[in-house]
C-alpha positions, 0 to 999 in steps of 0.5 A: 589890229593890236587888240586882235593880236592881243586877243589871239595871244590871250586865247593861245595862252589859255589853250597852249597847255591843251595844244601841247597835251594834244600833240604829245597824246597824238605822238604816243597814240601814233606809236601805239597805233603802229603797235596795234595795227601791226600786231592785229595784221600779223595775227589776223593774217596768221594764227588768228586768221578766222578770229578777227575779234580775238586778234583785235583784243590781243593787239589792243592790250599790247598797244594799251601797255605802250600807250600807258607808259608814254602817256604817264611818263610824257603826255600827262607827266605834269598832272597830279599823280595818284597811285600807280595801281589806280592809274593803271586800272583806270587807264586799262578800264577806259581803254576797255571801253574804247576797245568795245567801240572798235569791236562794235565797229568791227563786229558790225562790219564783219558779221552783220554787213559781211565785209570780211576781207582784211581791208574791210576789217582794217577800215572798220577796226583801225580807222573808224573804231580807232578814231571814235575810241581815240576821242573817248580816250583823250577825254577820259584820260584827262578827266579820270586818270591823269587829273588836274595839273599840279599847281605851283606855289610860285607865281608864273612871273617869278623865277623858280628858286635855284636848288642848293 
C-alpha cells in the first residue's frame, strides 16, 4: 500500500504544475467565455441579427483580449517571457485559428444544415466550436506563446535567499 501511495505522490508531483495551469487556464477561459457569449448574443439579437459570423468575430476579438491579459499575467506568469509584441501577435494568431474552428462549426450548422435559430447558433459556435477551439488554444499557448517555465538556479530543496 505504501508503494502505491508513493507512486501516486510521485505521479502527482510530476503533473502538479500542469494541473495548476489547467485550472488557471479554465478560470481565465470561463471569464473570456462569458465575455464572448454575452457579446455574441447581444450582437446576434441586436445590430447584427442577420450576421452571425460577424457577431462571432467581434465577440471573439473582445474575449481574446481579456484572455490574453489573464493568461499572460496569471496562468502562464511563471513561464519564460519574450517580447510582449511577439506574445501578443502569436496569441491572437493562434486565437484566429481557434476562431476559424468555431466559425466552421457555426457556418456548417447555420448555412449548410440550415439550423438558423439563436439556440442552434449558440450550440454550434459556443459549445461545439468553443470546446474544440479551447483544446487547440491550451496546447498552442503552452507550445508557442508562453514557452517553457523559467528554470531556477536554486535547487528545490534549498530555501530562497532573503533579499537584503
